[in-house]
DOTORTOR-843853 format. One line per 3 residues: their letters; for each residue x, y, z of C-alpha. Coordinates in nm, 3 decimals, padded with zeros to 5 digits. Example, Ala and Ser with C-alpha at 12.3 -4.5 7.8 and 13.67 -1.06 7.14 Angstrom:
2
AS> 01.230 -00.450 00.780 ~ 01.367 -00.106 00.714 $
//
This chain:
459
MRA> -02.519 -00.455 08.249 ~ -02.544 -00.784 08.465 ~ -02.898 -00.835 08.396 $
FPI> -02.858 -00.825 07.968 ~ -02.731 -01.180 07.924 ~ -03.030 -01.295 08.167 $
FII> -03.271 -01.080 07.951 ~ -03.110 -01.216 07.613 ~ -03.148 -01.615 07.747 $
LLL> -03.516 -01.496 07.833 ~ -03.596 -01.349 07.477 ~ -03.434 -01.669 07.306 $
FLA> -03.634 -01.904 07.525 ~ -03.932 -01.731 07.427 ~ -03.840 -01.745 07.089 $
TGC> -03.795 -02.063 07.061 ~ -04.095 -02.210 07.242 ~ -04.289 -02.005 06.954 $
EKP> -04.224 -02.238 06.717 ~ -04.532 -02.426 06.519 ~ -04.636 -02.731 06.694 $
APR> -04.565 -03.030 06.404 ~ -04.802 -03.315 06.410 ~ -04.734 -03.669 06.491 $
PDT> -04.599 -03.844 06.193 ~ -04.764 -04.158 06.280 ~ -05.124 -03.941 06.293 $
LLS> -05.035 -03.764 05.920 ~ -04.923 -04.161 05.801 ~ -05.332 -04.220 05.904 $
VAD> -05.473 -03.924 05.754 ~ -05.252 -03.992 05.422 ~ -05.417 -04.362 05.410 $
SLI> -05.755 -04.226 05.450 ~ -05.670 -03.970 05.161 ~ -05.577 -04.297 04.968 $
NCK> -05.875 -04.468 05.047 ~ -06.095 -04.136 04.878 ~ -05.835 -04.170 04.627 $
AYD> -05.735 -03.794 04.704 ~ -05.385 -03.889 04.609 ~ -05.248 -03.508 04.509 $
QAL> -05.369 -03.427 04.887 ~ -05.195 -03.758 05.068 ~ -04.878 -03.672 04.858 $
LLL> -04.908 -03.340 04.926 ~ -04.938 -03.391 05.292 ~ -04.683 -03.636 05.327 $
KNN> -04.397 -03.407 05.112 ~ -04.450 -03.093 05.365 ~ -04.417 -03.227 05.669 $
EGN> -04.086 -03.466 05.550 ~ -03.896 -03.189 05.722 ~ -04.048 -03.243 06.059 $
IAP> -03.928 -03.581 06.100 ~ -03.552 -03.563 06.245 ~ -03.368 -03.784 06.042 $
TKQ> -03.161 -04.003 06.304 ~ -03.399 -04.051 06.610 ~ -03.710 -04.113 06.385 $
QNL> -03.563 -04.311 06.051 ~ -03.822 -04.581 06.078 ~ -04.075 -04.296 06.037 $
MKE> -03.872 -04.178 05.755 ~ -03.902 -04.474 05.561 ~ -04.228 -04.513 05.644 $
FYL> -04.314 -04.214 05.440 ~ -04.083 -04.289 05.109 ~ -04.278 -04.650 05.148 $
KES> -04.661 -04.441 05.108 ~ -04.563 -04.196 04.838 ~ -04.444 -04.478 04.642 $
RIY> -04.747 -04.622 04.690 ~ -04.930 -04.302 04.562 ~ -04.723 -04.277 04.264 $
QLC> -04.824 -04.690 04.197 ~ -05.164 -04.564 04.213 ~ -05.122 -04.237 04.038 $
GLY> -04.958 -04.432 03.758 ~ -04.603 -04.285 03.812 ~ -04.424 -04.666 03.799 $
EEA> -04.078 -04.506 03.764 ~ -04.138 -04.234 04.032 ~ -04.242 -04.508 04.253 $
NRY> -03.963 -04.674 04.227 ~ -03.718 -04.424 04.309 ~ -03.936 -04.386 04.651 $
ANR> -03.926 -04.749 04.679 ~ -03.536 -04.763 04.650 ~ -03.495 -04.520 04.895 $
VLH> -03.586 -04.712 05.216 ~ -03.342 -05.009 05.071 ~ -03.060 -04.742 05.032 $
TQG> -03.129 -04.674 05.423 ~ -02.920 -04.800 05.681 ~ -03.131 -05.025 06.002 $
IND> -03.418 -05.137 05.798 ~ -03.568 -05.362 06.000 ~ -03.753 -05.688 05.829 $
SLL> -04.114 -05.575 05.841 ~ -04.012 -05.275 05.558 ~ -03.804 -05.455 05.355 $
YRT> -04.045 -05.726 05.272 ~ -04.332 -05.441 05.203 ~ -04.069 -05.229 05.050 $
YIQ> -03.997 -05.544 04.845 ~ -04.383 -05.634 04.770 ~ -04.407 -05.267 04.645 $
LHT> -04.129 -05.287 04.419 ~ -04.223 -05.624 04.262 ~ -04.602 -05.449 04.229 $
NYL> -04.480 -05.159 04.043 ~ -04.212 -05.350 03.819 ~ -04.540 -05.609 03.717 $
YMG> -04.759 -05.301 03.634 ~ -04.522 -05.155 03.413 ~ -04.541 -05.444 03.173 $
EKW> -04.381 -05.711 02.985 ~ -04.049 -05.552 02.967 ~ -04.025 -05.564 03.317 $
KDS> -04.113 -05.872 03.405 ~ -03.800 -06.052 03.489 ~ -03.751 -05.743 03.725 $
SKF> -04.079 -05.813 03.896 ~ -04.001 -06.239 03.916 ~ -03.656 -06.084 04.119 $
YLQ> -03.812 -05.908 04.358 ~ -04.112 -06.180 04.377 ~ -03.833 -06.450 04.468 $
KVL> -03.715 -06.236 04.742 ~ -04.075 -06.158 04.876 ~ -04.081 -06.569 04.891 $
KYN> -03.841 -06.596 05.165 ~ -04.051 -06.463 05.387 ~ -04.282 -06.733 05.582 $
RKE> -04.608 -06.479 05.565 ~ -04.945 -06.556 05.402 ~ -04.940 -06.244 05.177 $
TEL> -04.625 -06.427 04.991 ~ -04.898 -06.667 04.851 ~ -05.150 -06.389 04.756 $
TAS> -04.797 -06.146 04.581 ~ -04.699 -06.482 04.444 ~ -04.989 -06.591 04.293 $
IFY> -05.120 -06.234 04.130 ~ -04.827 -06.226 03.957 ~ -04.858 -06.532 03.792 $
FHT> -05.202 -06.426 03.744 ~ -05.081 -06.120 03.534 ~ -04.841 -06.336 03.357 $
ANF> -05.055 -06.596 03.239 ~ -04.918 -06.924 03.434 ~ -05.236 -07.005 03.562 $
PKA> -05.120 -07.348 03.723 ~ -04.893 -07.171 03.923 ~ -05.121 -06.911 04.014 $
LSF> -05.374 -07.151 04.163 ~ -05.095 -07.368 04.342 ~ -05.017 -07.048 04.520 $
INQ> -05.387 -06.923 04.555 ~ -05.452 -07.336 04.687 ~ -05.185 -07.290 04.973 $
YLT> -05.283 -06.939 05.073 ~ -05.628 -07.095 05.135 ~ -05.491 -07.360 05.372 $
RSL> -05.336 -07.068 05.597 ~ -05.563 -06.910 05.895 ~ -05.798 -06.640 05.738 $
TAG> -06.024 -06.372 05.814 ~ -06.368 -06.347 05.666 ~ -06.232 -06.132 05.409 $
EQK> -05.902 -06.223 05.364 ~ -06.091 -06.591 05.246 ~ -06.367 -06.383 05.061 $
AAL> -06.067 -06.162 04.838 ~ -05.863 -06.537 04.796 ~ -06.170 -06.705 04.671 $
IHK> -06.264 -06.384 04.409 ~ -05.915 -06.413 04.303 ~ -05.942 -06.797 04.228 $
GQI> -06.247 -06.788 04.049 ~ -06.081 -06.498 03.859 ~ -05.823 -06.740 03.811 $
FWK> -06.024 -07.003 03.646 ~ -06.219 -06.787 03.416 ~ -05.899 -06.667 03.255 $
YGM> -05.754 -07.011 03.221 ~ -06.099 -07.072 03.047 ~ -06.286 -07.301 03.299 $
PDS> -06.639 -07.064 03.383 ~ -06.805 -07.319 03.567 ~ -06.534 -07.338 03.816 $
AFH> -06.520 -06.955 03.811 ~ -06.859 -06.929 03.905 ~ -06.842 -07.200 04.172 $
YTL> -06.586 -07.064 04.322 ~ -06.753 -06.670 04.288 ~ -07.010 -06.774 04.457 $
QAQ> -06.834 -06.988 04.733 ~ -06.671 -06.596 04.801 ~ -07.040 -06.447 04.808 $
QIH> -07.199 -06.645 05.012 ~ -06.900 -06.579 05.259 ~ -06.997 -06.285 05.538 $
SDD> -06.777 -05.959 05.494 ~ -06.900 -05.629 05.575 ~ -06.584 -05.526 05.355 $
INL> -06.867 -05.355 05.055 ~ -06.570 -05.367 04.829 ~ -06.537 -05.766 04.796 $
NAA> -06.876 -05.808 04.791 ~ -06.929 -05.567 04.480 ~ -06.592 -05.718 04.351 $
AYY> -06.818 -06.074 04.400 ~ -07.152 -05.953 04.263 ~ -06.989 -05.805 03.963 $
TLY> -06.774 -06.103 03.886 ~ -07.086 -06.282 03.931 ~ -07.282 -06.091 03.672 $
NLS> -07.040 -06.140 03.385 ~ -07.007 -06.555 03.450 ~ -07.388 -06.576 03.454 $
KQQ> -07.391 -06.333 03.093 ~ -07.106 -06.545 02.927 ~ -07.327 -06.854 03.033 $
GKE> -07.644 -06.717 02.892 ~ -07.810 -06.684 03.262 ~ -07.977 -06.351 03.178 $
TEA> -08.217 -06.363 03.516 ~ -07.887 -06.450 03.753 ~ -07.735 -06.183 03.569 $
LEN> -07.984 -05.951 03.645 ~ -08.002 -06.011 03.982 ~ -07.634 -06.004 04.048 $
LEH> -07.590 -05.654 03.894 ~ -07.902 -05.515 04.089 ~ -07.685 -05.586 04.391 $
FTT> -07.371 -05.502 04.231 ~ -07.538 -05.158 04.179 ~ -07.667 -05.125 04.509 $
LFD> -07.306 -05.171 04.688 ~ -07.223 -04.942 04.411 ~ -07.459 -04.677 04.532 $
TLA> -07.316 -04.742 04.888 ~ -06.916 -04.701 04.812 ~ -07.012 -04.349 04.633 $
SNF> -07.215 -04.227 04.934 ~ -06.984 -04.368 05.159 ~ -06.708 -04.181 04.927 $
STS> -06.858 -03.869 04.916 ~ -06.963 -03.851 05.291 ~ -06.557 -03.951 05.361 $
IND> -06.481 -03.659 05.145 ~ -06.683 -03.400 05.324 ~ -06.572 -03.531 05.618 $
LQA> -06.179 -03.509 05.556 ~ -06.312 -03.135 05.370 ~ -06.415 -03.019 05.686 $
ANG> -06.119 -03.218 05.889 ~ -05.858 -03.059 05.665 ~ -06.029 -02.681 05.725 $
RYQ> -06.029 -02.702 06.097 ~ -05.669 -02.840 06.068 ~ -05.562 -02.540 05.821 $
LRI> -05.722 -02.254 06.030 ~ -05.554 -02.431 06.354 ~ -05.224 -02.354 06.176 $
QNL> -05.294 -02.041 06.078 ~ -05.359 -01.886 06.428 ~ -05.044 -02.066 06.509 $
EHR> -04.863 -01.946 06.227 ~ -04.958 -01.625 06.290 ~ -04.931 -01.624 06.638 $
RNT> -04.574 -01.793 06.619 ~ -04.504 -01.479 06.339 ~ -04.570 -01.208 06.577 $
YAI> -04.368 -01.332 06.899 ~ -04.096 -01.387 06.593 ~ -04.108 -01.022 06.445 $
IIS> -04.153 -00.865 06.822 ~ -03.874 -01.079 06.975 ~ -03.633 -01.022 06.678 $
GLL> -03.761 -00.645 06.688 ~ -03.642 -00.616 07.043 ~ -03.291 -00.819 07.012 $
LII> -03.179 -00.631 06.720 ~ -03.259 -00.300 06.922 ~ -03.113 -00.437 07.187 $
ACL> -02.760 -00.549 06.974 ~ -02.784 -00.236 06.781 ~ -02.763 00.021 07.158 $
VTA> -02.549 -00.227 07.294 ~ -02.301 -00.201 06.983 ~ -02.349 00.160 06.947 $
FII> -02.281 00.219 07.355 ~ -01.969 -00.005 07.360 ~ -01.810 00.195 07.024 $
IRR> -01.895 00.560 07.186 ~ -01.715 00.462 07.456 ~ -01.396 00.330 07.314 $
KQF> -01.391 00.596 07.056 ~ -01.450 00.885 07.310 ~ -01.165 00.706 07.549 $
KIK> -00.904 00.679 07.273 ~ -00.988 01.095 07.143 ~ -00.958 01.176 07.538 $
NLR> -00.597 00.990 07.552 ~ -00.513 01.113 07.182 ~ -00.585 01.502 07.332 $
QTL> -00.401 01.446 07.647 ~ -00.071 01.343 07.463 ~ -00.150 01.603 07.128 $
AES> -00.152 01.862 07.461 ~ 00.136 01.740 07.599 ~ 00.325 01.729 07.268 $
RKQ> 00.228 02.100 07.213 ~ 00.350 02.186 07.575 ~ 00.712 01.992 07.525 $
IAE> 00.710 02.177 07.137 ~ 00.635 02.519 07.298 ~ 00.941 02.531 07.546 $
LQE> 01.155 02.375 07.330 ~ 01.058 02.693 07.120 ~ 01.123 02.910 07.334 $
KEE> 01.504 02.761 07.397 ~ 01.522 02.748 07.012 ~ 01.818 02.980 06.981 $
ESS> 02.021 02.834 07.273 ~ 01.961 02.430 07.202 ~ 02.239 02.247 07.057 $
LSI> 02.203 01.977 06.780 ~ 02.090 01.721 06.985 ~ 01.766 01.980 07.121 $
EQE> 01.684 02.019 06.729 ~ 01.704 01.678 06.669 ~ 01.451 01.594 06.955 $
LTQ> 01.257 01.878 06.835 ~ 01.231 01.715 06.481 ~ 01.099 01.397 06.675 $
LFE> 00.854 01.556 06.861 ~ 00.719 01.740 06.512 ~ 00.709 01.404 06.405 $
SNK> 00.522 01.267 06.710 ~ 00.263 01.538 06.740 ~ 00.234 01.480 06.330 $
RLS> 00.119 01.134 06.382 ~ -00.097 01.194 06.662 ~ -00.284 01.448 06.495 $
IQL> -00.301 01.253 06.164 ~ -00.459 01.006 06.434 ~ -00.721 01.211 06.541 $
YQM> -00.769 01.333 06.190 ~ -00.852 01.003 06.079 ~ -01.161 01.013 06.286 $
TST> -01.329 01.310 06.173 ~ -01.608 01.333 05.906 ~ -01.331 01.578 05.704 $
FHK> -01.108 01.235 05.654 ~ -01.412 01.026 05.521 ~ -01.483 01.318 05.270 $
LSK> -01.140 01.322 05.118 ~ -01.077 00.931 05.173 ~ -01.378 00.901 04.882 $
IEK> -01.216 01.143 04.694 ~ -00.854 00.963 04.669 ~ -01.074 00.649 04.598 $
SIK> -01.301 00.778 04.320 ~ -00.945 00.912 04.148 ~ -00.782 00.580 04.180 $
ANR> -01.109 00.402 04.041 ~ -01.058 00.682 03.749 ~ -01.414 00.838 03.832 $
IVT> -01.522 01.142 03.839 ~ -01.472 01.341 04.161 ~ -01.767 01.566 04.311 $
PLT> -01.556 01.890 04.467 ~ -01.677 01.956 04.861 ~ -01.927 02.216 04.889 $
PDE> -01.837 02.569 05.035 ~ -01.989 02.465 05.403 ~ -01.797 02.106 05.366 $
LRE> -01.484 02.374 05.315 ~ -01.555 02.572 05.606 ~ -01.599 02.256 05.805 $
MDI> -01.228 02.154 05.684 ~ -01.109 02.440 05.815 ~ -01.199 02.449 06.168 $
CFQ> -01.093 02.083 06.161 ~ -00.799 02.174 06.091 ~ -00.720 02.461 06.317 $
ELL> -00.845 02.273 06.573 ~ -00.582 01.989 06.538 ~ -00.323 02.233 06.435 $
PDI> -00.363 02.559 06.573 ~ 00.002 02.592 06.579 ~ 00.095 02.553 06.232 $
VTQ> -00.248 02.719 06.141 ~ -00.174 03.024 06.347 ~ 00.171 03.048 06.197 $
LRQ> 00.053 03.033 05.830 ~ -00.216 03.339 05.908 ~ 00.078 03.560 06.084 $
IKG> 00.232 03.550 05.722 ~ 00.130 03.843 05.496 ~ -00.048 03.808 05.214 $
IRI> -00.122 03.411 05.261 ~ -00.478 03.346 05.126 ~ -00.696 03.110 05.302 $
ESI> -00.677 02.867 04.983 ~ -00.289 02.828 05.049 ~ -00.321 02.773 05.393 $
RFC> -00.572 02.537 05.289 ~ -00.299 02.372 05.064 ~ -00.024 02.314 05.298 $
ILS> -00.220 02.148 05.605 ~ -00.348 01.922 05.345 ~ 00.011 01.827 05.236 $
YLG> 00.150 01.821 05.571 ~ -00.099 01.549 05.560 ~ 00.020 01.361 05.345 $
YTP> -00.247 01.402 05.025 ~ -00.119 01.459 04.671 ~ -00.168 01.789 04.455 $
KVC> -00.405 01.605 04.217 ~ -00.697 01.545 04.575 ~ -00.570 01.900 04.660 $
ASI> -00.701 02.018 04.307 ~ -01.024 01.777 04.330 ~ -01.125 01.938 04.645 $
SNA> -01.159 02.296 04.484 ~ -01.188 02.176 04.130 ~ -00.860 02.364 04.026 $
DIL> -00.614 02.283 03.808 ~ -00.339 02.062 03.909 ~ -00.059 02.295 03.699 $
AIN> -00.237 02.565 03.952 ~ -00.163 02.368 04.256 ~ 00.197 02.257 04.195 $
QRK> 00.273 02.650 04.065 ~ 00.104 02.793 04.439 ~ 00.358 02.524 04.616 $
YRL> 00.659 02.719 04.513 ~ 00.485 03.034 04.525 ~ 00.483 02.908 04.893 $
KSK> 00.834 02.806 04.902 ~ 00.913 03.183 04.860 ~ 00.707 03.324 05.157 $
LPN> 00.719 03.087 05.404 ~ 01.019 03.055 05.647 ~ 01.232 02.740 05.537 $
RLF> 01.193 02.590 05.830 ~ 00.831 02.554 05.847 ~ 00.789 02.467 05.466 $
IRL> 01.056 02.169 05.526 ~ 00.795 02.075 05.794 ~ 00.490 02.109 05.584 $
FGN> 00.591 01.978 05.249 ~ 00.963 01.774 05.326 ~ 01.283 01.860 05.210 $
//
């Protein structure tokens, strides 16, 4: 038994070691970005939601905020702006948020309200003011986009010019010039728009999306100005880039699907292995727990029965000795004998409560109290009860059998009354009439010795 706790600890260690390894949260964010770029928004959202539980709320709080912000971005791209705001506000309402995350959250909320329409213009402007407090180059671009959407073109041009004065990469500069061309286009100055868009097109960039946007804008401007030849050339370039984008998109989707298939297969294998180990270990733990529990219960019950039998045997021995001296005994001996009878009765009842007969009669009592239909005992159960009474109360059963003309049903009724059962229970056991049971008691009073009757039924 000393080795049992060590064995349990070993099994628990194995069980904890079989848990499914969770993917790294930063890896999941990268995969989600790849899915977003491929416009697989449903898969990206499902990936993030399924792995939120793997992030420890205290140790990885910033990663959880990154998850919320990424989910807000996905809902925005799907056009569900209210849901996007709900997840962005989750980031704001958590403690310990750093400046970088707070800045990106303000931009997210500003963009959400901007796309929600004219009704939410003030809310968008409110978060824009918070964004402008940060001295970052993205703030001017964000402000320019806001004023472009609200048709405040002078302010949009002012902010985009400030943005262009900063140190930008080729891609950032190209995107800014395209945006500046669109501002002039909407402002009603197509020549300036064509100039800045053409300038953007001449900047070398590996970003196919920016190159396609530049050619498409040039196509629209050339068409508006009646330059059909240039418009067709720009359209041809745009079509070529669009086909390249479609091909890259298809390749990315296939690669992601293949990677997802491998990942799901690995997860399934790990889950299968974990479930198998968990079932085996759970089964072993359950069997061991049942065996130990059963062993303890049996040992305690055996020890208690042994003590009760010893005490009962001693009590019977004392009763027998006192009964031999009954005629010569004094009043004090009579009182002592009565006490021994009561002690013998209590011990007999305690031993009786450990038998199956007691449990069956207890069920009958409960059914009577609940006014349910009572099923009488079968002949085999009645015989089993008689054997139980013979073992528990051999002196009383022997005295009753020595009385002439007494039947087994009357002996059974006497023992049940001695054990404290009501006439209603006695009647339900053999499906007899309660009136007949009461009449049987009065008939027994004339047959039994007075001392024995009092002992069985009381005064």
